[in-house]
N, C-alpha and C positions, 0 to 999 in steps of 0.2 A: 438849373438845371441836374445837375448830376445828386441835387439831393432827393429830386424828383423821383429820378431814375434809382437810387438807393430805396425809398419808399416805397417800389411799385415792386421790386423785388422782396422784400419782405413780406408785404401783403397783397403777392399776387394770390389768387385763388387757383389750389391743386385743382387739374380734371384728367382724370385717366380715361382711357378709351377700351373699353372689352366689345366683344360679338358674343352673337348666342350660342355660335357654334363653329367649328375650325376643324378640318378644311372644309369648303362646301365645293357645290358643282359649277358648272357655269351657268346652268339651266335654273338652280334653284336661287332662290330671293333669301337674305337673312338680314339680320338687323345688328345694328354699329349702337351702341352704346355711350354717349356723354354722359360721363358725372363729374359733377362739383362740389364742392364738399361746402362752399359759400358762391353766393352771388358774382358772377363772373366780370370783368370789368367792362362788359358788352352785347351784343348778340354774337349767333355764332354764325360763320360766313361756309358756307356749306358747297363753296364751289369747288374747292379742290378736289372733291370727291369724284367729281363730274371726268375725271381724265380715265378715272378705271372703270367706274362703276356707274349705274343708271340709278337715279335716287325714284322710288315710287311711290314714299308714304314716310313723315314725320311728323312727329309729336314732344308734346314736353309734360314732364311730372314732375313734383316737389314733394319734399316729405320733412318733417323734422322731429326731435324726440327730447324730453328730460332723461337723461341716464343717471341715478346717484347725482343728480344734484346738478350734472354736466350738459350742457344745450348742448345738442348737433343738427345739422341741417343737410340736406342732400338733395340736390339739383340734376335732375335725368335727362336728359334728351336722345328722342331713339328715332334711327335713320334707317329705315326699309331699303335694300339695294339688291341689286343684282350685277355680278361684275359683266367686262363688255369681253373678255376674255381670259385663257385657262392660265399658269403659272402660278409663281410668287411674288402676288403683289404686295403692296403696303398701303394699308390705308394711311391718308396722312395729316401730317398734324392741321388740325381746325382752331382758326383764329377766333377768340371771343374778346373783342377790343383789342385791350394790351397782352391779356392772358392767349394761354394757347394750351392745345390737348397734347399729348405723346402720340407717336404715330405707331401704327399695330401693323406687324406682317399678317399675311391672312394667305394658305393654300387654296385656290380654287382648281379643281381638276376637269377634265374633257366633258364629261357628262355620268349621267345618274346611271351607276348598277344597281336596278332593283332584285336583282337575285334568280331563283327560282319558282317564290309564291307571285313573280310580276306577270299580270295579264290584263292587259290593255283593254281588251273586252270587257271587262269588270270594270262597275262604275264605283266600287268600294272594295280596299284587299288590303293585306298586313304583309307587311316584311320586316323580319325579324336578323340581325346579325350580330354575332359574337366576334369580338376582339382582345386577345389571340385566342384560338380554339384549343391550342395547342401551349402548354404552360405547366409552370411549375406549382405545388400544393401553395397555398395560401396567395397566394399571385393575384392583380385584379382582372378582373375580366369584364371588359365594359359590355354591355348586353341593351343594343338598340332596339325598340321599337318603332316603324311607321308607321302611321296608318293613312291610304292616298285614297281618297274619295273625288270623284268628280258630280255628288249629287246633293244635296244637302238634307243633311240629319237630323232628325228633332231632339234624340236621344238614343247614348251609348253609354255599354257598360263594356268594360275590358278585363280579362284576368290578370289577375299577377302570375309573375314567372316563379315556377316551383324548381326546384333544387334540393336533395337531400343533403344533411354534410356541407353546409355552406353558406355564409351570410353573405343576405341579399340587401343591398341599400338603396333607395330612390335618390336619383341627381338631381334636384334641384326641380324647376317646374317645366312642363311640356313648351314646347315651343312650334309655331304654328307659321309655313311659308308655301309658297308657292313653286311648283315646280312643271316640267313639260318629261315627259316618258314616253318614247316613240311618236311627236308628235301632239301627243295628247296632254291636256294643260290639268295638273291636278292641285287640290289643297292637300298637303303633308301635315298632318301632326306629330312632333318628336317627343317619345319619350326615352331616357335613358336610367338603367341600373348598374351597380356596380357588382360586381357576384365574387366572391374570395373562396374557392372550392378547399375545406380543412380536410382532404383526406386525399390519396392519388388514385389513377385507378381513371377510368372508363367512365364518364359520369353525364348523362343525357336532361338536357332541358326542354320538358315538356311543350307541346306547342300551345298556343294563346287562344282564347276565345273571345271572340267579338260579336257582342251581339247590340246593334244598330237599328232604330228606328229613322227608316228611311222618309222624306215626304214626298209623295205621289206629285206627279206633275200633272196638273189641272187648272179648269177653268175656273175661277172664285165662284162661289154663290154668296149664300145670305147665311150657313153657319156661320164662316168667315170674320163674321160681326160679332160672333159669341168667343171665339179663339178656338175653335174648333178647325183642327185638319186633319187630312187623309194622311197617312201612313202606313208603311207594309213594313216588317219586321224582317231582317237578314242576318243570317248568321254566317260568320266568317271566321275559319281557322288559319294558323302560321305555321309553319313547318316547323319540324321540333329542332334542336340543336343540339350536339355532339362533343363534349371536350375533354381530350387527352389531357391527363393531369399526372405530370410527374414529381417524384419525392424530391427532397432536396438530395441534390447533388454531392458525389461524395468528396469533392472536391474542397466542400463549405467545413471549416471544422471549428466552428464556432458554437457554443455553447448554445444558444438560441437562435432555433431558424428566424429568420426576419428577409422577405423579399418586398423590392419596393421597388420604383422608378427613379428616386431619386431621394437621398439621405442625406442631413448637416446635420453637426455636432457642433456646439459654440459655446462659450463661457464669458460672463462677465461679472465686474467685481465690484462694488460699490463704493469703494474708494483705492487708494496706491497701495499695491501689496508691495512695495517697498518699503513704505513709511508707515507701516503696521505697530503698534504699540501693546507692549504686552497688557493684559486685560481689558481692551478695546476690541469689541466683535466687529467684525469685517464679512459680508455676506458675501458667498459666491451664487452667481447662479448658471445653471445649467439647462444650454435648450437643443431637444431633439426634434430637428421636422424633417417630415416623410412625406411623399408623394405615391400614390397609388398603392396605401396602407392604412390599417384602421390604428385607432389607436392604443387598443388592448392588442395589437402586438408589437408597441414600442417598448423598449426592455427598461428597467430601473438602472438610471446613469450613478447615483450617491453611492457606490460601491468600493469606495478608496477607503483605506485601511491607515488611520494619522497614527504619529507616535502618542506619547499620554501626556509630552506638553501642548499638544495641539489640540482643543476640544469643536467637537465638532455638533450642529442641534440644528438636524434639518426638522424641512416645515414640509407640509402634504403637499406633496406634487399637484400642479394646475394641469387639466388634461382639456383637449381642445380640439374636433374636431370639424370638418367643413367638408361638406357633400357640393363639388361644383361641376360643372357638365363634364370638364376632362374626366374626372373622380374622386377619389375621397383624399382629401388635405389634412392630415393628421399632426400632430406636435402634444410633446411632453416637456413639463417645465418643472426644476427642481432648486428651494433655494435653500441654501445650508448656510449658518452663521458659523463663522469659526474666530474662537477665543484663545488666542496664545499664552501661553503660562510663563516662559520665558523669551528673555531673547537671543536673537540670532539669526539662522537661516533655516527656514522649514520646506524641505520640498515634497511637494502632492507628486503622487505616482500617473503617468499617461493615462488616460480615459481610451479604450478601445474598445470599439462595437463592429464587428462583424456583419456583414450584409451582400444577399444576391441583387445584384443590379438586374431589373428586368428586359431592361433596354439591352445593355451589351452583352447578357449572359454569362456575366463574370464576377465574382467574388471580390469585395470591395471593403475596404475599412476606415470607418469614421471614425476619427482621432483627434486629442484634443493632449497636444504633447505635454512633458511633463513641464510640473510651472513653479516657481523656488518664489517663495516669500522672504520679506525680510523683517524682520522686528526688532526695533530699532532701541526699544526700552519701555520703561513702567511709565503711569499716568504720574506719578509723582515720584522725582526723581529724589530719593533719599539719599546720605551717605549712611552706610554703614557704619555701626558700633563697633569698638573692638568685642571678641568673644572672648568671654571668661576663661577662665583655664580650666580643664577638667579635673572634676575631684575624684581621687582615685577611691576615698571612702565611702561617700554616699553622693547621689547626682543632687545635683545643684539645683535650687528649686527654681521655676518660671519666671522669668524676667515678663513682663506686663513692659505694655509699648511704653509708660513715663517714665520707667523705669530705665530703659536702653538708654537716655539722654544722660543717664548721672552717673558718674564712677563710681561704686559702691564699694571700700575695703570689708573683704572676705577675710574670717577669721577661720581658718583650716584648722583648729584645735577645737573647736567645738561643734559636739555633734549634732544633728537637727532637733534630736529629740530631747536635751537639755535644753535648745531655744525654747521649746513649747512648753517645759518643765519652769523655768522662770517666769514667762508673760503670764501664766496662771497663776504662779504665787505674786506677782505683783498686782494682778487684779484683785486677788483675794485681800491684799492688804490695801487696797484702796478701797474699798468694801469696809473693811474692818474700820477704816479711818472713818469714813463718813458718819458711819452707824453712832462712831463715838461723838462726833462733833455733834450730831442734833441731839444725842443725850445730854448735853453738857449746856443746850442753849433751852431745855424745857426748863420753866420755870419750879421752884422749889418749895416746901411750905416748912420756914421759918420758924422758932419756936420764941415767942415775945418776951423780953428780959421783965424786969422788976418796974422803972420807970414808963415802961411803956403800960403795965397793968394798974399805975395807980391814975395815969390818964384816961385810962379806958373807965376807972371807978368814977373819978369826977364827971366825966361825960352823962355817967349814967344817973347819977344821983340830979345833977341838974335838971336830966330829962323829968325827972320823978318829981 
């Protein structure tokens, strides 16, 4: 039994819980997503949801992919619900056999506030909202568009928000849900944008324009067989939104202005910084994560100046940006290889990044404290040889690695130029000796004596 429990803990499927928006109104439906990275132990039991929520619809989908030789799988369950009461509710953990999802808090408000543009006498209308309308320069504004309709629409075209001197990013996909306004049921399509004003002052987001082809309610006739339907075109305008953008506060003294809802700075090492070795590289990874800011606003991290005995080799930064329903999330990661040249302790200065918290409206500092690394020695720990005495007349000749292991007597009385002279003389003498040797071994033409002459004459006479 113990083995079975341990095995389940190792191979349990990870199931995450998310919603399409938060907070929600009590008279609005919203979707809950349960996403698993692998097939869970069993089918989901959604009964615990019915304590605080009413289930309208549910479905399941799956997807798989190969990326760089790595296989990944995703299974998603979608449950559309409405809240039974307002307040701070919790989506409970849902069991999938022996696996379970994580609980998730959700805020349910009392009712829908449709704003000045709402008119329940209209069959279709637009609502726009900017949060916040009072902000600091380069801070994030969530611009939400809601299209309310109680008629069927064959086709619709909505203009994009426009604002000079601002960065505008669309956040995720549109969400659809049902709501009730003053006792009238509407189908709502919601779209979100993140806007970052780049200058201070009063800025106005122009009204959006919606052109919709509304299907006319009529009795079907023979033309429906060919897919022809009668429509009427209607144009709807939203209200304009005014932003009051303030400059960076005087209390901010950092070099680079950075406004965010959340900022975290962290570091990781590829090995033990207390057991480094001379000549061996160790990688330091610096990561800066921010919410409510773009990746272009995140500053450079590797500005630490080290001493000459600690070489640094930075890699190209890795930049990432996610467009979530709650806003922009960005990260910057920098990897630096450090190679110590000497043993001992090396101190890396603290890294500090001042930033402005748009939620608390206060200046904060993301900080990595001073880091001390310890280098214990070289890769090949060889004993040092005795240094030769210092020569006053001429500098000592460089000693090669082979010679460093042998004690060589030094004659201080012989100048270095005399050594080269004697070496040249020896080479010349050797060359001359070689020449004489080969000359002596060359065959010589000897003159024949009298006996040899008589022998040759007799041999000649016999041949004749």
